[in-house]
C-alpha positions in Angstrom: -25.5 40.7 40.1 -23.4 39.0 37.4 -20.3 41.2 35.8 -20.7 41.6 32.1 -17.8 41.7 30.0 -17.4 41.5 26.3 -15.3 40.3 23.7 -14.8 42.0 20.0 -16.2 40.5 17.1 -15.7 41.2 13.3 -17.2 39.9 10.4 -14.6 39.1 7.6 -14.8 42.1 6.0 -13.7 44.2 9.6 -11.4 41.9 10.5 -9.8 42.4 6.7 -9.6 46.2 7.9 -8.5 44.9 11.1 -5.6 43.4 9.9 -4.7 46.7 7.8 -5.3 49.2 10.6 -3.4 47.3 14.1 0.0 48.5 15.2 0.3 44.6 16.4 -0.9 42.6 13.4 1.4 40.3 14.6 -0.9 39.6 17.8 -3.7 38.5 15.8 -4.5 35.2 14.1 -3.0 34.4 10.3 -6.9 34.0 9.4 -10.3 35.2 10.2 -11.0 31.6 10.6 -8.1 31.2 12.7 -9.2 34.1 14.9 -13.0 33.0 15.0 -11.7 29.4 16.0 -10.2 31.6 18.9 -12.8 34.4 19.9 -15.5 31.1 20.8 -12.8 29.2 22.8 -12.4 32.1 24.8 -16.0 33.4 24.7 -17.2 29.4 26.0 -14.3 30.2 28.8 -15.5 33.6 30.2 -19.3 32.3 30.3 -17.9 29.2 32.5 -16.0 31.3 34.6 -19.8 32.8 35.1 -19.6 35.6 33.3 -22.2 37.6 30.8 -19.9 37.8 28.1 -21.4 39.9 25.3 -20.1 39.7 21.9 -19.6 43.4 20.4 -19.6 44.1 17.1 -16.8 46.5 15.9 -16.5 48.4 13.1 -12.9 49.1 12.7 -13.6 53.0 11.0 -15.1 53.4 14.2 -12.5 51.5 16.4 -9.9 54.2 14.8 -11.4 57.5 15.3 -11.8 56.3 19.2 -8.0 55.7 19.0 -6.8 59.0 17.3 -9.4 61.2 20.0 -8.3 59.0 22.7 -4.5 59.4 21.1 -3.6 55.7 21.5 -2.3 53.3 19.1 -4.5 50.8 17.6 -3.3 47.6 19.6 -4.8 45.0 22.0 -5.1 47.2 25.0 -6.8 50.1 23.2 -9.1 47.3 21.5 -9.5 46.3 24.9 -10.8 49.3 26.2 -12.7 50.0 22.9 -14.6 47.0 23.3 -15.1 48.1 27.5 -16.4 51.3 26.0 -18.7 49.9 23.9 -20.3 47.6 26.7 -20.8 50.0 28.9 -22.6 52.3 26.3 -24.8 49.6 25.7 -25.7 47.8 28.3 -25.3 50.8 30.8 -22.9 49.5 32.9 -21.3 52.0 35.4 -17.8 52.6 34.5 
């Protein structure tokens, strides 16, 4: 069975919200277009390794609420954990 992973995906509107909500804005690309370019490269690299990589559309308000529930800052590790959780919920992957 191919390992399934997720990559957080944002609309331009959600990207603008994300930039305002995160505790680590310096780790994000400077613009939506730059982020999208980078995200597509990462998606391609993951798929080249034979992994089943899913784009997971993120609603920032839900991400922020999840982080509050978990007692986490809205930072890179929390975003990754949230996307992993969404992949598990949507595709039935075991924890």
